[in-house]
N, C-alpha and C positions, 0 to 999 in steps of 0.2 A: 504493500500500500504506500509506503514511504517513497519508494522509487517512482510510483505513479504520480504522486503529488509533486515530487521534484521535477519530473518531466513536464507536468502541467504548468508549473511555475516558470520553467524555461520558455515554454511556448508563449506564455503570457508576457514575459519580458521581451521576447522577440517581436510579438505583436505590437506592444506599446512603442518600440523603437521604429517599427515599420510605419506606425500611424503618424509619427512626427515627420518621417521622411515623406509620406504622402502629403502632409500639410505643406511641406516645402515645395513639392512638385506642383501642387495646386497653385501656389504662389507664383512659380515660374510661368505656369500656363496663363493665369488670369490677370496677374498684375505686371509681370515683366514681359509677357508676350514672347517668351523664348521659343525658338524653333522646336519642332517635334523631335528632331534628331538630338538636340541639346538635352531635352527632357529625358529622352530614353537613355542617353549616355549617363546623365547624373543618377537616374534611377538604378541603372546597372552597377555603377561604381559604389553608390551608397549601400546598395543591396549586398555587395561583397563585404562591406564592413559590418553590417548588422549580422550577416551569417557567421562571420569570423567571431564577432562579439559573443554570439550564443555559445560558441565552443569554449569561450574563456570564462563562462559563468558570470558575465557582466549583466547586472540586473536592470539596466536601462540607461538612457542617455545621461542622466544625472550622475551615474556611477562612472562614466567614462572620464579618464584623466589623460593628460598629455602623454604619459608613458604608454597608455594603451594605444593611442594613435601612432606613436613611434613604433611600438611592437608590431602593429598591423602593417605599417609601411615596410618594416624590415621583413616581415613574413611575405609580403607581396614581391619584394625585390628578389627574394631567395627561391620562391616557388617556381617550378618549371612552367613554361608557357603551355596553355591549354591545347595548342595545335602541334605540340611536339611530344615525342615519347618521354616517359618519366626519367629515363636515364640520360636524356639530352642535357647538355651543359647550357643551352640557351635559356636566358632568363628575361624577365619583363624589361622592356626598353625604358629609358629615362623619360621618353614621351608619355608612356602609359602611367608611370609614377607621377609625372607632372599633372596629368588629368585627374588622378585620384586625389592628390593634394588640393587641386583647384576645386574639386567637388566638395571635399570636406570643409574647405574654407568658406565656400559659398553657403553651404548648409548651416554652418555655425554662425555666420554673419546674420542669416535670416533668423535663426533660433534666438540669438541675443537681442536683435532688434524687436522681435515679437514677444520678448520676455518669456520665452519657452525654456531657456536655459540661463542660469545665472552667470556663467563664465564661458568665454570664447577661447577654448583651448587651442583651436586650430589656427588662431592668429600667430602662434609661435612656430608654426610649420613654415619653413622657407621653401619656396619653389625652386627646383633645380634649374640651371641654365638650359634653356630650350634650344636644341639644335635645329636651325632653320634649313629645311630642305629647299634647294633651289627648284622652282617649278620647271617642269619639262614642257617644252613647246614643240609642236610640229613645225617642220620647215615649210616655206612657201610652196615648194614642189609637192610635199605631202598633202598640204591643204588642197591644192589644185586637184590632186589625184582623188582625194576623199570626196570633194564636192562635185566631181564630174557626174552629171545626171545618169541615172540607171534606167535601163529599158528592160521590159516594157513599162509603161507608165501606169502601174497598178495603184490602187488607193494606198496600199502599204508603202510602196516606193515613193509616192508623192509626199506622204506623211514624213518618211525618213528624210527626204531631201529638204523639206521645210524645216525640220528639226535641226539638221546639220547647218544649213545656211543661217538660221537664226542664232544658233549657239555660237558660231564663229563671228557673225556680224555684230552681236550685242553682248557677248561675254556672259551669258546667263549661267547660273548654277543649274545643276541637274534638277534640283527640287523646284526651281523657278520655271524650268521648261515644262515639267510634268504638271505643275499646278496652274499654268497659264490658262486664262479664261478668255472667251470671245470678247467680252466687254473691255478687256485690257488692251485690245488691238486698236490702233489708230493709224491704219495703213495709208490713208489719204494724206495725213500729215507726216508720215514717216517716223512714227515713234510708238512705243508701248509703255504702259504703266506696269511696273514689276513690284510684287510684294516679296521683299527679301527677308533676311534674317531679322528676328525680333519684330516681324510684321511691319518693317519699315518700308515705305513706298518710295520708289524712285522712277524717274522718267529716263528711258533709254532710247536713243535713236536706232533706226533700223535701215540698213543700206538697201539700195535699189534691187540688188540681186536677191536678197532675202525677202524683200517685199514681193517680188515677182514669184518666188517659190511658194510663199504663203498664199498668195492670190490663187495660184494654180491648184494648190492643195485644197483650199476652201471651196473653190468652184467645182472641181472635178473629183477630188479624192475623198474629202470629208463627208459629202452627202451620201456616199456609199458605205461609210463606216458608222454613221449616226442612226439611231433609232429614236422612237418617241420617249424611251426611258433614259437615253444617254444624257449626261450632264452637259454643261456649257463649256467643258474643257476643250481647248483648241485641238490638242493631239489625242487621238483615240486609237485603241488597238483594234485588231480584226474581230475582237469580241465585243466591240462597241462600248468599251469602258476606258477611263483614263489609265495612263501607264502607271504601274508601280515603278519605283526607282530602279530596281534590279532588272525589270523587263525593258525599260527604256534604255538602260546601259547595254544590255545584251543586243538590242536592236542596232545601236550605234557600232558596237564591236563587230557584229556580223557584217554590217555594211563596209566597215574598214577592211575586213578580211577579204571580202569580194572585190573591193577596189584595189587590192594589192598593197595596202599600207602594212608594212612588216613590223612597225613599232607596236609595242604593247600599250594600247591606249589606256589611260586612267580617267576616272570620271571628271577630273578638272582640266584635262589636257587641252580641250578646245577653248576653255575659258583662259587658260594660261597663254595659249597661242594668240588669242585676241589681244590680250594686254601686252604681250611681248612685241608683237608686230606693230602695234600702235606706237609703243615707245621707240622702237627702232626707226620708225618713220617720223619721229619728231614730236609726238604728242606730249603734252604737259602731264607730269605725274599727278597733279591735283585733279585734272580732268579724268584721268584713268581711275583714280580713287572713287570719283562720283559715279562713273559708269559701272564699276564693279560693285558698288555698294559697300565699300570698306568703311568701317566706323572711324578708323584712324589711318593717317598717312603711313605709319610705320609698317602696317600690313602690306601696303602697296609698294613700299621701298625695296622689297625683295627683288622686284623686277629690274632694278638698276644693276644688280649683280649679274643678272642674266644678260642684259644688253651690254654690260661692260665686257663680258667674255666675248660676245659677238663682235664688238668694236675692235677688241684686241686681235681677233682672228683676221678681220678685214685689214687692219693695219699691217699685220705681218705678211699678209698675202700680196698686198698691192703697193706698199711703200718701197721705194728703191733701196733704202737702207734700213731694213726692219731690225 
């Protein structure tokens, strides 16, 4: 009987910790307007901590101390990655640890402000230096190869063509492409309204070739994909529904493979190509920041490193005394 009661007590402690995490996630959703991806990431990261806390007989968030947070992070750094065999020497990356600390700090900041917890232990956790990966962009030749129209002009091919043209012309995120609605298009004026991260709206211009691809898709392709029950999403699958992120990306990768693009495309590569090519042709960094919807210029500045490398290559190739 005693064992049963102790087990029940642990479940109750775990449940109370989860309840406070859910309050935090509700706050992210309704007050901060955070993107769904951010919410899911924070939910998963904080879920790891509450699961670990249950194994340590921690009786609730009030019982958590700084040493517990440190022990948890140490445990995370040392445990094998989930996608590798147990005997593998590969461990969690510093980027993953960075995200876990960021999630704990955000949660504790909320709990302290809302008077849910008396002390913010996570403010004493220092974020490790984040290694900035340089964004990979397609070359101009690869872009031309990828955007070459595909025949025959089926509804699916017209849809894919419009997606690719728009992604490269406007630098939209994958989530922004799949969530784009008809009322956000202003093709006569050559722009669209985009709802980006944190539900922030921005106006993005659309080039003439992307406008032409969209018009062709809307006139010829989409009418054959839409039904009375289809929503107002611009891009629809052959099942008459909006794309899921993974389905949209598979569609793009399949098209790249058929076009003969040998590079391994990543979800942000067309967006990176958009920004890199603009900067290479003289666009102002502040303008690119606005177009991409970056909250701070520091996020956009990573492209200066990319173009710097490109300029160095050009200098060495064409200068008479490199």
